[in-house]
N, C-alpha and C positions, 0 to 999 in steps of 0.2 A: 224553463224555471230554474231557479237558483236558490242558494242558501248563504246566510251569513251568520257569523258567531261573534260575539261580543262578550268579554268577561263581565260577569255581574255577580259579585259576592261569591264567587266560586261555585256557582249553582248553573249547571247546564239544563236547558229545557228543550228537548227535541222539538223541532217542528215537522211540517209535512214533507214528505221527500218528492224528488222530481228526478228527470232525467240528467239534469246538470246539478252538481254540488258544490256549492262555494261558501267559504266560511271567512269571516273577518273577525279577528279578535281584537278589540278596538278600546279607544278612549281610555287611556292611562293617565296622563298627567298634562297639565298646561303650566306655562310659565310666563312672567312679564306680560300679562294681558292688558291691553288697552294701548292707547298712543304712548310714545315713549317720553313725551313731556307735556306739560301745559296742565290747564285745570281739569281736563277730561281723564286724568289718570284715575284707574278704577279700584282705588284702594279701599273704598267704604262700600262697595257694592257686592252683592252675593251673585254667584256665576253658576250656570249650567251648560252641558252641551247636548246637542240633538244629533241624531243620525236620521239622514234623509237618503232615499233613493230618488235620483234626480231632484225633484222639489217636494216630493211627498214624505213628510216626517213620519217615521215608524217607531222611533224609541228615543227617549231622552234621559239623561241622567238625573241623580237628585241635585238639588241645590246646596252649593258649597258657600259658606258664610265669609265674607270679608277677607278675600285672600285674592291676590293677583297671580299666585302661582298655586293652584288648587290640584289636589292629587285626587282623580276620580276612580281609578282602579276597579272599572267596572266590566262586567262581560255581557253581551247579548247574543243570542242566537235566534236566528229565524231563517226561513227559506223564502225566495223570492218567487211569487207565483205570476211574474210577468216580466218582459224584457226590460232592461234598463239601461243607461248610458253612463251613469255617474254616481258614485257613492260619495256623499258629502257630510262633513262634520261641522256643525256651527256652534260657536261659543257665543252665549248671550249674557248679559248683565241682568240680573232681576231687579227691576225698579219698583219702589213702594209708592211711587207718585204718578208714575205715567202708565197710561193704559196698555201700551205694549212694551214688551221687553226689548232692550237695546242690544241690536247685534254688534258683537265686538269683532269677529272675523270668522273666516270659515277655511276648511281644507277640503278640496274637491279632488277626487282620485277617478280617472276615468275607467271603465270596466276594462278595457284592453291594458291598462297600466298595473292593475292590482297585483298581478303575479311578480312584479318587480320587488314588491315589499313583503312577500310570503314569508312568514314565519320568523321576521325580525322587527325588532323595535326600532322606530325612526321618529326624529324630530321633523315636523311639518311647520313651516312658517305660515302663519294665518295671513289670508288674504281678505281684501276689504270686500264688503258684502254690497255690491253695487246692483241695483235692479236691472241695469242693462247687461250685466254680466251673468244674471240668473237664466241660462237658456237650456234648453234641451229639445230633442227631436230632429227631424230631418225633411227635407223637402225634394220632391221629385220634379225635374225640369227636362224640357226638351227645347234645344235651340237649332234652327235651321237659318241658312243665309241663301236667300233666293234672289235671281235677276229679274228685274221687271224692264219691260219695254215702255218708254213713255210715248206720248201722243205723237212726238215729232220724231220718232224712231230711235231715240237715244237710249242707252242702258243705264239702269241705275240698281243699287243693291237694297234689299229689305231684309232686316233681321226679324224673325218669327220666334217669339218665346211663348211656350206653353207651361203654365203652372198646372201641373197633373194633380198632385196630393201632397200631402204632408202626413206624418206619422210621429206619434209620441210627444206631441205638445204638451206643455205642463198644465197642472190643475191651477185654476184661479179661485182662491179662497175654498179650496177643497171641492170644487166642481169643474166640470169641463168648461173650456173657454169657447168664446165666440170669435173665431179666428177669421181674419182676412189678411191678403197680401198686397204689398205694394211692389211693382216691377219698375225699376229705374234704368234707363241707360245713360250711363256716366262716362263722360269724355272730356278732353281739354276745354270743349268750347260749348258743352251742352249739357243737360241734365233733364231728361224727359221722363216724368213719372206716370204710370196707370196703376189701377187698383182693381182687385177681384171684388166680387161680392162677399158679404159676411156669412160665414157658416154658423149655424146655431148649435150650441152645446155639444160639441166634439173636440176631442184630442187628435183625431185622425180625419181631418177635412178631406174632401174629394172636390177639388176645384174645376179641373179641365177647362180652364179658360185660356184663350189665346190672345196674345197681343203683338202688335206690328209696329216696327220702328224702321223709318227709312234711314239708311246708314249714309249713302253717298248719293251725289247728284253728278250727272255727267257734266263736263266742262261747258258743254253746248247748251245746257238747259238755262232757258231766260225766266222761267217763272219765279215768282217771289217766294222766298223761303227764310225762316229765321235762323238758318244754320247753312253752312257749307262746309262739307267735309271731304278732302280728296281721298281718293282710292288708298293711298298708302297710309293713311291716319286710322284705318279701321282697327289695327291691332293695338290702338291706343285706348280703345273702348272697352268697357266691361258692363255686365248685367248685374245690377244689385237687386236682391230680393229680400224684403223684410217682411216678418210675420208679427201681426199685431193683435191684441185681443180688443174687441170693440166694447168700450166701457159704456156705451149709451149715455147717460147723463155724466158718468165720471170720466176721468182722463184715460185713454187708451193705453194699454200695457204692452211695451215691447217684449216680443217672444224670441227673437232671434233674427240672424240675417246670413246670408250667404253671398259671396261675389264671385263671378265667373267671367274671365276675360274672353272677349270675342275671338281672340287669336286662337282659341281651341278649335275654331272651324277652318283653320288655315289649310289643313289637309283633307278635311272632310266637311260637307256642307250641312251635316246633321249631327247633333251631339245629344245624347239622352242619358241622364244618370241622376242617382240620389246624392244629396250633399247634405252633410251635418250642419245644423244651424250654429252659428258662432255668435260671441258677444259683439256688442255694437263695437265698430271699429276693429273687429277681429282680436279684441282684447288689448290692443295697444293703449297704455296708459303710462302716466308718470308714476315714479317710484313712490310707493305708500309710505305712511309713518309705520314704524316697528309696532305691529299689533300684537306681537307675542308669538308663542309657538305651541304646539299641541303634539304629545308624544302618543303614538299609536303602534299598537302591535297587529298586524294584518296578516290573517292566514286565508289564502285564497286558494281554492280547489275546484277543479272543473274535471269531470269524468266524462270519457268518451264512450258512450253506451253502444255496445253492438247489437245487431239484430238478436231477437229473443233466442233461437236455437243456438247461438254459440254459447250460451250460458247453461244449457240444459244439463250437461254432466256435472259442473261445479254446484248448480242448484240443488240437483238430486243427491249429491254426496253430503250437502249441508242438511237438507232435509231428512237425511237417513240417521242423523246424529242422535235423536232421541232414543233410537232402537239399539243403538250399539252397546255392547257390554264388554268391559267397563265403560261408562260414560267418557272416562279420560282418553281412551282411544278413539273417541268420535272425531270428525273433522272440525266441528265448532269448538270442542274443547282444545284441540291441538292450536287452533288459531289463537284462542285467549293465552295459551301457554307461551307460544313463540313471540308475540307482540307485547307481553307484559313489561318486558324491560325498556321497549322504544316508545310506546304509546300508552302504557298502562292498559286499561280494559277498554279503551275506546273502540277497539276493533270489534267489540262484541255488539255494539249498536246495531249495525246493519244484519247481524245474525239474529238478533232479537225481533227485528222488524220482518225479516223474512219467514222465521218460525211463526211469528203472530199471523201473518197473512195466511199461511197454510194450515192454521189450527194445530201447531206442533210445538207451541211454546210451552204449554203446562207439562207435558211429559219430561221436556228438556230441563225446565227448572227444578222439577222434582228430583231429578237424577243428580244434577250437580248440586243441590241443597243436601242430598243424602250423602254425597261423596264429602262434602265439607263437614258434615256432622260425624262422619266416621273419625275425622282427624281432630275433632273438639273434645277435650279431655275434661272440661269444667261447664257445668250448665250455665254459670252466671257470665260466661265470655261467648255464649251462643249467638253467631251471626253479628258479632261486633266489629270485625275487621272490614278491610276493604279486599274482598276476594271476588273470584269469578262469579260465584253465586249471588253474592249481595249486589255486585254491579248489575247483573242481568235482571235482578228482581227490581232494582231502582229503575232501570231503563224502562221496564214494563210498567211499572206505577206511574212513570211521567208521561208515557204514551197514552195508556188508557185511563188514567185518573184525572185528568185535566177537568172534565165536567164535574166529577166528584168533588174536586176542590171548590169549584165555583158554587155549587149547591150547598156546600157544608160551610165555607168560610167567608164567601164574599159578603153576604149580609152583615155579619158581626164586624168584619174589617171595614166596611163602609162606615158603620156607626162609630167605630174608633177614630177613623179619619176626620169625620164630620164634626164629632164632639171635641175631640183633641183635648182632653183633660190630662192634666199634669199627673204623671205617676212615678216621678223618680223617688226611690226608696234608699238610695245609697247616700249616707250623710255626707260623704265627701262631694257629691255632684249636686247637692241641694242648692238653689238659688235664694237669694235674699227674699224672705216673705213667704218662702214654701212651708207648708205644714206637712210633715212627714206621715202624720196619721191620716190626714184627708188624702194624700196621695195613695197611702197603702190602701185605703177603702175603694179609690178609682180603680187601682190595678186589680184588687181582688174581684171587683164587679166585671171588669174586662175578662180576667181570666175565666171566671165562672161563665161567662156567655160563650166564649170560645171552646171550653171544655165541654159545655152541654151541646153545643152544636155538633162537636165531634162524636160524642158518646150517643147521640140521637140519630146518627147517619147511617145506621146498619143497612136500612132498606135501600140507601142510594149507592151503596158500594158497587162497583162494576162486577159482573159475575165473574171475570177472569181473576180478578184480585181476590174475590171470595174463594174461589177454587184454589189458588196458589196458597192463601193463608191456611185453608182447611188442610192442606197437604203438609204445610210446615209444622203445624199443630201435631199432626199425627206422626211425623218423622221425629219431632223432638220428643214426644212422649215415649216412642219406641226406643230412642236412644238413652234416655235418663228416665226410666220407669219409676224410680224411687222420688222423683221431683214432681209434685203435683201442680207446681206454678210454672214449669219449664215451657208447656205448651204455650201459655201466654207471653212469657218473655221472647219466644222466637218470633212471634208476630209483632209485639209491641215495638221491637227495635226497627222494624220496617214502617209500620204505620203511623207510629208517633215520632220517633227520632228522625227518619229519614224521609218522611211525608208531609205529616202536618206541621211538625215544629219548623221544618225549612220553609214551608209556604207561608207561614205567619211571620217569619223572620224576613222574606223577601218576596212579598205578594206580587210585586211587578214581574217577577221572573216567570211566574205561572199565569200571567195575564189576568190576575185578581184586582190589579190596579193599573191604571194607564202609566203613571209616572211613579218615581222614587218618592217615599215619605220625606217629609222635612226632618231635620235632626231630632226635634223632640218626639215626634211619632215613631222615628226609627228606634229610639231609645225604649220607648214604650214597647213596640214590638219585640225588641230584644228580651225584655223582662218577661213578656208573656211567653215567648218561645222557650225560654229556660224553664219556666214552671210547667209548661205542656210537656216538656221532655221527661221530667221527673214524674208527673202524675201519670203519664203514659206508661211508666215502667212499674207502676205500682200492682200490677198482676204477679209479679214476682217479688214484691217488697220484702226486705228484711227489717228487722227491728231497728237495726241502726243505718237505715236509708238517709236520714238527715245528715249524717257525717259526710254524705258526698258533696255537699256545699261547701265551696271554700269560702264564701262571703257569708258574715255574720247576718248582715240584713236580709240575705236569702234564706238562710237557715229560720230566722223569725218569721218571715214571711210564709214559708211553706208550711209551718205549723199550722196555720189557719185551715189547711185543707186536709188535716189527718182525720179522715172520717171513713168509716167502712163502706158506706155507699159509693165513695168514689172508686174504691177497688172494684165492687160489684159492676159499675158502670163501665170501667175499663174491659172487664171481663165480657161483658155483654156485646160491646162493639168489636171485640176481637173474635168473639165466637160467630158473629155474622157480619163479620167486617168483610137521586137516580140521576138524574142529570138535569142541570139547570144552567141557563145562559141568558142574560138580558143585556140588552144595549139600545140606545136610541138609533134609529134608523129612518130612512125614507121609503115609504111604502106606497105603491101604486093602488088606487082603488081598485076593487075587484069587480065593481059594476053589480054588487049584489042589489042595489037600489035601482029601479027603472030609470029615474031621472037623475041619478047621480053622476057626476063627472069623474072621468078616469084620470084623475090628475095625482101628483106625488104629494104627500103630506108626511110631516114628521110624526113617528109614532114609537111608542116604546114596546119593543118586541121582547117576549119572554117565552122561554121554552123550560118545561119540566118533563118528567119522564112520563107523564100523562097527557100534556097537552101543550100546544103552541098558542099563544094568544098575543093580541096586540092591544095596546091602551092608548088613550089620548096623552096621557103623562104617565110617569112612574107612580105607582101607588094608586092609581085611579082603576075604576071598574073596567073589565074587559069589554072592547067593542066587539071582538070576534074571538071565537074560540075553535081551533082545529084540534080534535083529538089526535094524538100521535099515532095512534092505529090506523088513521085513515090516510096517513102520509104514503104516498107512492113513490116518491123519488125526490132527491134535493140536487140540483145541478147548477151550475153557472149559467148566466145569461149573456149572449152577446151584447157588446157595447151598442151596436147598430139598432137594437130593438127600440130603445127609448134615448139614444144619445146620452147615455149615463155610464159611467165607470163602476166597477166594483159590484155589479148586479148578480143576484142569484135568484133562484125560482124554488118555490116549494110546491111540488105537484101533489095534489090530494084528490079527494072524491068529488069536489067542486071544481071551480075555476082555479087556475094556478094563482099563487101569491107571489107577486114580484117585489123585492126588497133590494134597496141600495143600501150597502154596509158603509161604514166610516172611512175605511181605507182596504187595501188589498189583503193586509193580514187579518183583519176582522171578518172579511168575506170568507176566508180560509176557514176560520174558527167557526162561523156560523154553518157552514156546509159540513164540517166535521162533526159538530155536536148533534146537528138535526139527523145527519145519516147514521150516527151511532144509536140515538133512542129509537130509531124507526128500523134498524137494520133487520129485525126479524118479522116484520109486518108481511102478512100473506100478500100476494098479488103486487109485489113491487114490480114497476115497470122495467122492462128491458130496453125500451127505446125512449127518446125524448125529443121534443123541439127545442133547440139551442136559442130561437128567437121566439118573437110573441106573435100572437093572432091580432093583426091590426088591419083595419079596413077590408074585412071580409076574407082575408088569406093569411097564412102563416108566411111571415117574411124571410123564414129559413128554406122552405122548399116550395113556396108559393101555391101549396095545396089549399083549396077554398073550404074544404069541409073541416069544422073545427075540431071534430072527433077523430080526424086522421091519426093513426099511430105515428109516434115519433120517428124523425128522420135521422137520428144519430144514436148510437149505442149508449145506455146509460154506464156510468163509471162505478156508482156504488153497488150495482147488482152483482159486480164481479167480486165482491167482499162479503162473505157469509158472517162475518163477526165484527169485532170493533176494530179490525186492522183497516183504518181508512186511508186511501190514496197512497198506499204502499206500491211503488214501483219495483216489482221484483228484479227486473233486469238491472236497475240502477243499484239497488242493494247488493246483488250478486257481483257487479262490477267493484263496488267499494270493497267486498270481501276479497275479490282477486287482487286489488291493488295493495291491501294490507298483506295478504300471503306473499305477494311479489317483493314487497320492501322488505320481508323478513325471510328470504329465501335462504340465507346462510343460517339462521337460527334453525330453520326446518331442517337443514342438511345436518347440523349438530344433533338435533333430536333423533334423526334417523339413525346416525352414528351411535347414539347412546343406546338406543333400542337393540341394534346389533350387537354391541358390547354386552348388554345385559342377557342377551340370548346365548352368547357363546360362553361367557364366564359365569352364568347362572347366579347373578348377585347384582346389588346396586353398587355401581360404580361411582367414582367421585364426579365424573362430567355429567351424570344423570341427575344430580340434586337440584340442577336448575329447572327440571321439568317434573311433571306428575306423570310418571308412567307406572301403571299397575300391571298391565299385560304387554310386554314388550313385542311379541309376536303380532298381537291384534294392531297395536299402535304403529309398528313397522309397516303392517299391511296398508293402513290408512294413509300413512305419509307416502308410500310409493305410488298409491292411487291418485292421491293429491298431486304428486309431481307431475304425472301424465296429463292430468286434467289442466294444470296450470300451464305446462308446456304448449298444450293444444290451443288454450286460449290466448296465450302471448303471440303465437303465430297468427292467429286471426287478426289480433291487434297490429301486428307487423305488416300484414297484407292490406290493412286499411290505412296504415300510415298514421295511427293513432295509439302511440305508446303511452302506457301510463305506469311507468317504473315505481313511483312513489305516491302516496297519497299527498295531496297539497301542492301538486304541480300541474302546470298546463302542458 
């Protein structure tokens, strides 16, 4: 599994971890879009860019109006829960009159080529979007050349071609395809074609079909034949295998082809191999029109994860960090210190994830927050900067607070997007015919709904966030005992400024909306976000708070909210500052009705902290309700169970619920949310069946008893808290790679500790580091050096060097 990163309004949204870590920082700018001449020049059309893994779209940018050289400047971040071959960027023109958007061109980068563009911005020429070039997957072939003796005793040769299987064929209209293969023997004087059977609803068909082609006839053969190829002409022959999707009543869709020369059997009478599918004609085409260019910054990272015992020493050293006194001498704090100049505090994300998994994050966050407060001189600047403590808490909120954002903000954001009322109150930006008073009323209504959703969400806040905020309040009150409001400002800077306001501004970053808002809604969200930031700071309001607004129109608007009850609402949510997620899915009938068919139907699936329910449509009465307390496990389901991708199962006290999500990213989101809300349930299973019970037996283990315990260990049972799908070995490998890339800084820090111990004072070279106890810090660094050297030796012995993060 892999991960990608794309810039999106400077907000990073961590995804689920995996044993392989890849990032792509993408979609910056396009220029000269469309054909270089003629009436099709796209000067009057809006454009947007999509990001696809193979042919599955996972993200798209917002729409940019009437520009052939739009600047996207957006980031996306996600991890890849499945193998892939190609990362593609498509540029589309948004049409007001056509049903489908018009594809302008694409940039496709094969996985093995991503490292070439790591960390650099490059202009890529857009290529035409040709249905015959949109291919992915591979085919498994076996070829043999046999000799046959004819009736009159002469010898001829026969080519045997076996189509064994295919893997990774594309989705067609979001569903598995119905593939078949054609096998053609092509030569100077012949073209013999044969065809496999159609396989239904699968991207990984198993064909196992064999075809025979007579290649040569002996010169003495007198029988009738439509061809005659001499022995020496065999090397001019080739086998062409084409994959097609059976369109039934529609036209068949080309999925890819491969060509293999028969001369490969020159030295060996048998050949068996996997072949990547290629575009029709191997991509040979005439030079296209100039479709424009796309500027991308790509960051690609692949970690080589060693066996778990190799990481034990480094992992234990990191997990000991919360107990080290002072906290600045801990391995985790040292990592943040030495990497601050090179990668900022990005190196802390794997530390947060590792500590989260082992229930060690809360004491670490408490210690680093206490250290920062020691150096904070004024209460009104508390936790306002970008520091090690604020970054760790930010990362924690993004990991554990996804579902909290969904239950709190998604309903009101959906209303804002659907109603799309004009809310512009800046006189300079008003359009002709706009009424500023009406706009102000619209904006006030939206702000009120968002603010109310936030201040009524106390019971939905994840337990870890509640614990962290409670700790921050206590620390702040202890540091500034004379300020009664500081306990609120310490938390509001996180919960409002860094969490809710950011999610309102960029809902797509937190999966609250599928796509970017249009420019008008984006402006509305900006105004709401600015107001929410100020309202959230009200727990520590001073009388001159309104002076913080630079814009007069915001000053006038904010005065509408000056009420004591707003202050009390903010305080209440901070003092007790569950989880909901909903999407349209395909659900398999559970067979609860005796005569009911077990087919797949579209349903609206909804989860709260109390129950999982599905409905015929959004807003309709629930057809079935499963109490969260009855959920025993949430796991992925093998595609072979129902020949459908992106399947997962909810195991509960009755029959399992089988669900197909919209794409691989949504599948992971469902599993994460459901596992989170049910994580503390008693009786959670330790094993599960990765396939379905069909036809009187389990497809995975062939057991006939439906109540037989599972044949595979559950993944979620390893996680006692909200730390879902965290691969500790992968996270420790990331920590190792950050340490390795900063060994020179680690050495400087060691030298600084030694200097402070000898000269008993703060030296000039020490100012770049936080060293409270030089002897304890020196001891930690020496231990780190030994552990890193040992782990590097393991990498060297495996031939898997990871000197710098971001390299292959």
